[in-house]
C-alpha angles and dihedrals in degrees: 000000000000091000092053091051091051091046092049091049091052092049093050092046090052091052092051094053095047109086118221112217112205118201126184108238119255121244113273113248092240090062096052095064115141121236115267119260117268119249119262124228115239106252090219093057115124097174117094090202090064091049092049091047093054092044092050092048092049092049092052092046091050093049092049093049092046092053092049094048096043092048092048093049092048093049094046094049091047091051091047091051090051090049093049095046095052106086 
């Protein structure tokens, strides 16, 4: 009984003297992908419908990528603030 009390006291004292360093995790590489390149219009194109089609597709692709990236950055920064404020 006495041995277990001494052992428990030593274990608890060891835990108190060992600092725990908390570090917010880094962003996984998969989530830091850049947006894909926009499509180029063929310089020999004479049809305005083809130009408008490429422009509309690029605009949609840009908007989608911007929403994903902005939302991810906002979520990550919010989570990091929460992590840093909990002490």
